[in-house]
SERO-4910 file (N, C-alpha, C, O; in steps of 0.05 Angstrom, whole numbers):
BEGIN
 pado doro    nc1    nc2    nc3   cac1   cac2   cac3    cc1    cc2    cc3    oc1    oc2    oc3
  Met    A  -5396   1311   -749  -5376   1299   -748  -5399   1272   -733  -5401   1247   -737
  Lys    A  -5413   1292   -716  -5424   1268   -696  -5459   1263   -719  -5469   1241   -720
  Thr    A  -5471   1285   -734  -5491   1276   -746  -5492   1247   -767  -5510   1230   -771
  Ser    A  -5466   1248   -779  -5458   1234   -781  -5455   1204   -771  -5460   1184   -784
  Tyr    A  -5444   1204   -742  -5448   1169   -742  -5478   1180   -736  -5487   1172   -758
  Leu    A  -5495   1190   -726  -5520   1178   -721  -5547   1168   -737  -5567   1155   -732
  Tyr    A  -5535   1184   -762  -5542   1182   -784  -5542   1144   -789  -5557   1125   -796
  Leu    A  -5518   1150   -780  -5500   1106   -787  -5522   1081   -762  -5530   1059   -766
  Leu    A  -5524   1099   -738  -5535   1083   -717  -5562   1078   -720  -5573   1057   -714
  Val    A  -5578   1110   -736  -5610   1105   -746  -5612   1074   -769  -5629   1056   -770
  Ile    A  -5589   1077   -784  -5582   1071   -806  -5582   1038   -796  -5598   1021   -803
  Ile    A  -5562   1034   -779  -5568   1010   -767  -5593    994   -746  -5598    972   -736
  Leu    A  -5601   1015   -745  -5636   1001   -725  -5651   1001   -730  -5668    996   -713
  Leu    A  -5658   1006   -762  -5683    991   -788  -5674    958   -786  -5686    937   -783
  Phe    A  -5636    970   -790  -5641    934   -806  -5635    914   -801  -5629    893   -813
  Gln    A  -5640    926   -760  -5626    911   -748  -5656    887   -737  -5672    898   -722
  Ser    A  -5661    862   -743  -5671    840   -735  -5692    841   -708  -5679    838   -687
  Cys    A  -5726    846   -704  -5726    858   -678  -5749    829   -675  -5760    819   -694
  Ser    A  -5753    819   -645  -5760    788   -646  -5761    799   -627  -5747    814   -613
  Thr    A  -5803    777   -626  -5798    775   -599  -5799    746   -584  -5805    729   -600
  Val    A  -5796    734   -553  -5806    714   -554  -5807    705   -538  -5790    706   -521
  Asn    A  -5834    689   -535  -5834    692   -495  -5860    651   -513  -5868    642   -534
  Ile    A  -5859    641   -468  -5853    609   -473  -5854    607   -445  -5840    613   -425
  Ala    A  -5882    594   -453  -5898    577   -423  -5886    567   -411  -5862    572   -414
  Ser    A  -5894    546   -389  -5891    523   -395  -5910    498   -366  -5924    502   -346
  Asn    A  -5903    484   -373  -5914    462   -350  -5908    441   -344  -5903    427   -364
  Lys    A  -5904    425   -317  -5889    410   -322  -5913    384   -297  -5930    392   -280
  Lys    A  -5908    357   -302  -5922    341   -280  -5905    343   -265  -5883    339   -275
  Ser    A  -5904    350   -235  -5906    356   -216  -5889    325   -198  -5888    326   -173
  Asp    A  -5880    304   -210  -5871    273   -196  -5855    272   -224  -5844    250   -226
  Tyr    A  -5850    293   -250  -5834    284   -258  -5809    295   -246  -5808    318   -240
  Asn    A  -5782    272   -242  -5755    292   -246  -5733    270   -261  -5709    269   -256
  Lys    A  -5749    252   -284  -5724    246   -298  -5715    278   -314  -5724    301   -315
  Gln    A  -5686    259   -329  -5671    268   -332  -5669    272   -372  -5661    293   -381
  Pro    A  -5675    254   -386  -5671    237   -410  -5666    255   -425  -5672    278   -430
  Lys    A  -5644    231   -436  -5608    231   -438  -5623    225   -475  -5616    241   -493
  Lys    A  -5639    207   -480  -5648    208   -512  -5670    208   -511  -5687    198   -496
  Ile    A  -5673    229   -540  -5712    238   -545  -5706    245   -571  -5685    255   -580
  Tyr    A  -5738    236   -588  -5736    240   -606  -5760    260   -612  -5779    261   -597
  Ile    A  -5757    277   -638  -5761    294   -639  -5777    296   -652  -5764    286   -671
  Val    A  -5810    302   -667  -5819    308   -676  -5828    334   -689  -5825    351   -671
  Ala    A  -5835    344   -706  -5833    374   -713  -5854    365   -738  -5850    352   -759
  Asp    A  -5881    380   -723  -5900    387   -746  -5915    417   -748  -5936    427   -741
  Cys    A  -5890    426   -765  -5894    462   -783  -5918    458   -803  -5927    443   -821
  Asn    A  -5920    469   -796  -5942    496   -824  -5921    495   -854  -5898    503   -850
  Lys    A  -5926    486   -878  -5904    490   -890  -5878    518   -900  -5854    521   -902
  Asp    A  -5908    535   -904  -5886    558   -896  -5865    570   -879  -5850    590   -883
  Ala    A  -5866    552   -855  -5848    555   -829  -5814    536   -843  -5792    542   -835
  Gly    A  -5818    519   -858  -5804    505   -857  -5773    510   -856  -5756    501   -839
  Ile    A  -5770    526   -877  -5750    537   -862  -5726    549   -828  -5702    548   -821
  Phe    A  -5751    559   -817  -5759    567   -794  -5745    533   -780  -5724    521   -773
  Cys    A  -5787    530   -783  -5774    495   -762  -5751    481   -765  -5740    475   -745
  Lys    A  -5737    470   -796  -5722    460   -798  -5693    467   -772  -5681    453   -756
  Asn    A  -5691    491   -778  -5661    507   -770  -5665    505   -747  -5646    493   -737
  Phe    A  -5685    513   -727  -5702    508   -702  -5687    473   -693  -5666    467   -682
  Ile    A  -5708    457   -703  -5705    435   -694  -5666    421   -701  -5656    403   -687
  Glu    A  -5656    430   -715  -5624    430   -723  -5611    437   -692  -5600    423   -675
  Gly    A  -5617    458   -694  -5599    481   -675  -5611    471   -648  -5597    479   -630
  Leu    A  -5636    454   -638  -5651    447   -621  -5623    424   -616  -5603    432   -603
  Lys    A  -5624    401   -626  -5615    381   -627  -5585    383   -619  -5575    369   -603
  Asn    A  -5569    408   -636  -5543    409   -640  -5537    415   -602  -5522    402   -587
  Asn    A  -5554    442   -595  -5555    451   -575  -5556    423   -544  -5542    423   -525
  Leu    A  -5579    402   -551  -5578    378   -529  -5564    367   -530  -5554    355   -511
  Ser    A  -5559    368   -552  -5528    339   -550  -5496    356   -531  -5481    345   -516
  Leu    A  -5495    375   -537  -5476    385   -516  -5491    388   -489  -5480    402   -471
  Lys    A  -5502    382   -487  -5512    375   -455  -5517    342   -451  -5524    333   -429
  Gly    A  -5513    328   -467  -5492    304   -470  -5522    285   -469  -5525    264   -458
  Ile    A  -5542    301   -485  -5573    292   -496  -5565    280   -518  -5545    295   -520
  Thr    A  -5561    257   -548  -5568    253   -565  -5600    250   -577  -5617    242   -561
  Cys    A  -5606    255   -597  -5638    268   -609  -5640    252   -650  -5625    248   -670
  Asp    A  -5658    251   -644  -5662    253   -676  -5687    266   -682  -5702    272   -664
  Ala    A  -5694    270   -711  -5711    287   -714  -5719    276   -729  -5708    255   -737
  Tyr    A  -5746    286   -742  -5774    274   -757  -5789    313   -765  -5805    323   -749
  Val    A  -5783    325   -783  -5796    354   -790  -5825    345   -812  -5824    334   -833
  Arg    A  -5848    355   -798  -5856    348   -825  -5878    374   -829  -5880    396   -817
  Asn    A  -5893    363   -851  -5917    400   -854  -5950    376   -869  -5946    353   -877
  Gln    A  -5959    381   -869  -5988    402   -874  -6002    366   -901  -6020    349   -901
  Leu    A  -5969    376   -923  -5963    348   -948  -5952    327   -932  -5956    307   -945
  Ser    A  -5942    321   -913  -5922    314   -913  -5951    285   -907  -5972    289   -896
  Leu    A  -5935    245   -926  -5948    221   -936  -5954    209   -915  -5974    195   -911
  Glu    A  -5929    218   -894  -5929    187   -878  -5953    194   -855  -5966    213   -847
  Ser    A  -5949    161   -847  -5988    173   -826  -5969    170   -790  -5945    165   -783
  Glu    A  -5997    176   -774  -5984    167   -755  -5963    145   -749  -5941    149   -739
  Glu    A  -5972    124   -755  -5968    102   -761  -5932    103   -769  -5913     90   -762
  Asp    A  -5935    115   -778  -5917    118   -794  -5882    131   -778  -5858    127   -781
  Ile    A  -5901    150   -761  -5878    167   -743  -5876    147   -718  -5854    137   -713
  Asn    A  -5895    142   -703  -5887    113   -691  -5876     91   -686  -5869     83   -664
  Lys    A  -5874     81   -704  -5851     60   -707  -5822     74   -719  -5802     59   -721
  Lys    A  -5819    110   -730  -5794    110   -738  -5786    120   -698  -5765    114   -686
  Ile    A  -5805    133   -688  -5795    135   -653  -5791    101   -634  -5774     96   -617
  Ala    A  -5810     85   -645  -5796     59   -633  -5773     51   -644  -5761     37   -628
  Ala    A  -5762     55   -665  -5734     38   -681  -5714     57   -648  -5704     47   -628
  Tyr    A  -5717     90   -661  -5704    103   -643  -5699     84   -606  -5680     74   -595
  Asn    A  -5727     85   -599  -5717     74   -573  -5708    106   -562  -5684    112   -563
  Pro    A  -5727    126   -552  -5715    143   -541  -5735    132   -518  -5755    117   -520
  Glu    A  -5718    149   -489  -5733    147   -468  -5752    176   -470  -5767    162   -456
  Ala    A  -5760    189   -471  -5777    208   -484  -5781    217   -509  -5758    218   -519
  Ala    A  -5800    225   -528  -5808    236   -544  -5819    262   -541  -5837    265   -523
  Leu    A  -5810    284   -557  -5813    312   -561  -5835    320   -585  -5825    321   -607
  Ile    A  -5861    324   -583  -5873    331   -606  -5874    351   -592  -5876    357   -568
  Val    A  -5870    368   -625  -5880    412   -627  -5889    405   -661  -5881    396   -683
  His    A  -5911    415   -648  -5935    426   -658  -5934    453   -669  -5944    468   -652
  Gln    A  -5928    466   -687  -5938    490   -691  -5972    496   -696  -5983    477   -708
  Thr    A  -5990    517   -689  -6009    522   -678  -6023    544   -685  -6048    545   -687
  Gln    A  -6002    569   -689  -6014    590   -705  -5996    597   -723  -5973    593   -715
  Thr    A  -5998    608   -744  -5980    612   -753  -5999    648   -771  -6023    653   -776
  Gly    A  -5970    665   -776  -5981    691   -784  -5958    713   -796  -5945    724   -778
  Ser    A  -5954    719   -815  -5933    740   -825  -5923    744   -804  -5900    738   -800
  Gly    A  -5938    757   -781  -5914    770   -758  -5910    744   -731  -5893    747   -714
  Ala    A  -5929    718   -731  -5932    720   -714  -5932    683   -710  -5953    670   -715
  Asn    A  -5908    669   -701  -5919    647   -689  -5919    626   -668  -5898    622   -655
  Thr    A  -5943    609   -664  -5943    588   -637  -5943    556   -642  -5959    541   -653
  Phe    A  -5920    551   -630  -5908    515   -629  -5917    527   -599  -5915    547   -584
  Glu    A  -5933    491   -600  -5938    483   -571  -5916    455   -577  -5909    447   -599
  Phe    A  -5908    443   -545  -5885    426   -548  -5901    412   -528  -5920    423   -516
  Thr    A  -5893    383   -524  -5906    358   -504  -5876    343   -497  -5854    354   -502
  Leu    A  -5877    327   -489  -5860    321   -473  -5872    287   -452  -5877    281   -429
  Ile    A  -5869    268   -492  -5876    248   -466  -5861    227   -461  -5847    214   -476
  Asp    A  -5867    222   -429  -5837    193   -438  -5860    168   -430  -5882    161   -421
  Lys    A  -5827    161   -445  -5832    134   -453  -5841    116   -433  -5861    103   -436
  Asp    A  -5824    113   -408  -5853     97   -382  -5877     97   -375  -5886     83   -357
  Thr    A  -5888    113   -391  -5921    118   -385  -5929    127   -392  -5952    131   -383
  Gln    A  -5920    144   -422  -5930    134   -440  -5956    164   -447  -5975    164   -464
  Lys    A  -5949    185   -431  -5965    203   -413  -5936    230   -426  -5912    228   -427
  Pro    A  -5951    248   -431  -5956    274   -429  -5943    292   -400  -5960    298   -384
  Val    A  -5917    299   -395  -5900    295   -366  -5887    334   -372  -5879    346   -352
  Trp    A  -5888    343   -391  -5878    374   -402  -5891    379   -424  -5900    366   -443
  Lys    A  -5890    412   -417  -5917    424   -448  -5910    440   -441  -5906    445   -417
  Cys    A  -5904    457   -463  -5895    493   -460  -5905    496   -493  -5910    481   -512
  Glu    A  -5906    535   -481  -5918    533   -511  -5901    563   -513  -5905    579   -495
  Leu    A  -5885    569   -531  -5876    585   -549  -5886    605   -569  -5907    595   -576
  Glu    A  -5883    623   -580  -5893    659   -583  -5873    667   -590  -5856    676   -574
  Val    A  -5868    666   -621  -5846    684   -643  -5866    710   -652  -5888    707   -661
  Ser    A  -5853    733   -648  -5866    747   -663  -5831    764   -671  -5810    766   -658
  Ile    A  -5841    775   -709  -5811    788   -709  -5832    818   -732  -5854    816   -743
  Asp    A  -5820    832   -730  -5833    853   -745  -5843    849   -777  -5849    829   -790
  Ser    A  -5841    875   -785  -5839    872   -803  -5819    880   -829  -5828    884   -851
  Tyr    A  -5796    880   -824  -5762    877   -825  -5746    861   -821  -5721    865   -822
  Thr    A  -5763    834   -817  -5752    818   -809  -5761    791   -817  -5784    791   -827
  Ser    A  -5748    762   -815  -5756    738   -827  -5767    722   -803  -5760    738   -786
  Met    A  -5776    707   -793  -5778    676   -779  -5751    666   -803  -5732    655   -791
  Glu    A  -5747    668   -826  -5727    647   -828  -5686    667   -828  -5664    665   -840
  Asn    A  -5699    684   -806  -5672    701   -800  -5655    678   -769  -5660    672   -746
  Asp    A  -5629    671   -796  -5620    663   -749  -5629    675   -730  -5652    669   -721
  Asn    A  -5614    693   -719  -5624    718   -702  -5656    714   -685  -5661    729   -666
  Val    A  -5673    698   -693  -5691    693   -692  -5691    667   -679  -5695    663   -655
  Ile    A  -5685    643   -704  -5681    621   -691  -5672    612   -677  -5681    591   -666
  Asn    A  -5632    632   -665  -5628    614   -641  -5643    638   -620  -5643    635   -596
  Lys    A  -5653    659   -632  -5660    673   -602  -5678    643   -581  -5671    631   -560
  Ala    A  -5709    641   -604  -5726    613   -597  -5714    591   -588  -5726    574   -575
  Ile    A  -5684    589   -597  -5675    563   -573  -5665    553   -555  -5668    530   -545
  Arg    A  -5643    581   -549  -5649    594   -533  -5671    584   -516  -5671    562   -506
  Thr    A  -5689    600   -513  -5709    611   -501  -5722    581   -496  -5733    577   -475
  Val    A  -5720    565   -510  -5728    535   -501  -5720    523   -482  -5733    513   -464
  Leu    A  -5689    521   -484  -5677    514   -477  -5668    521   -447  -5658    504   -432
  Glu    A  -5675    558   -436  -5689    564   -418  -5693    551   -403  -5680    543   -384
  Lys    A  -5720    545   -416  -5748    535   -393  -5736    510   -397  -5745    499   -377
  Leu    A  -5722    493   -408  -5727    457   -409  -5696    453   -375  -5692    437   -357
  Thr    A  -5679    483   -388  -5668    475   -358  -5671    491   -338  -5654    500   -323
  Gln    A  -5699    495   -338  -5710    526   -309  -5726    496   -300  -5730    492   -276
  Asp    A  -5735    478   -320  -5761    465   -303  -5748    427   -304  -5759    404   -304
  Lys    A  -5721    438   -304  -5698    416   -287  -5707    388   -317  -5703    364   -313
  Ile    A  -5718    397   -338  -5720    368   -354  -5694    364   -370  -5688    341   -378
  Ile    A  -5670    395   -377  -5651    374   -378  -5633    390   -368  -5637    414   -372
  Pro    A  -5604    382   -352  -5577    399   -339  -5573    416   -347  -5567    418   -370
  Gly    A  -5574    444   -327  -5555    466   -333  -5528    459   -340  -5520    436   -346
  Gly    A  -5512    483   -340  -5489    484   -354  -5493    480   -381  -5516    479   -391
  Ala    A  -5457    475   -401  -5438    475   -400  -5476    474   -427  -5474    472   -451
***
């Protein structure tokens, strides 16, 4: 009987998703706002489309739980919209800040995303972070556990850096 439990445990561990998420950030020392309305622009590789779409949607949902209103536009390298078109979308939404997410590295086992928060009043970056998401050969970037882990990591860093309120 003990042997069958051991085999079952090994099988469960083999099918368990394994991912590593690392984050580093830098905040402008005199920035002390906590924007309540943010427009997110995500520029991701077309191969990371499902991860990116679900990640941004989950990030928006979690920010709304903290009282932050968000809208977003997700694009890839095949997008036909110009920077001017996107700037018009941002201006029409009239956010307190824009969060630009840019995928800087793509690979079968690792993806890197750079985040830049731009303050509406100064039009300058006030916070940046780099998110590295690594997966093993048995896991997909589209796995809900991987996406949720990445969302939690970004939210924790935004909270730690006092960009968004803690709690909720």
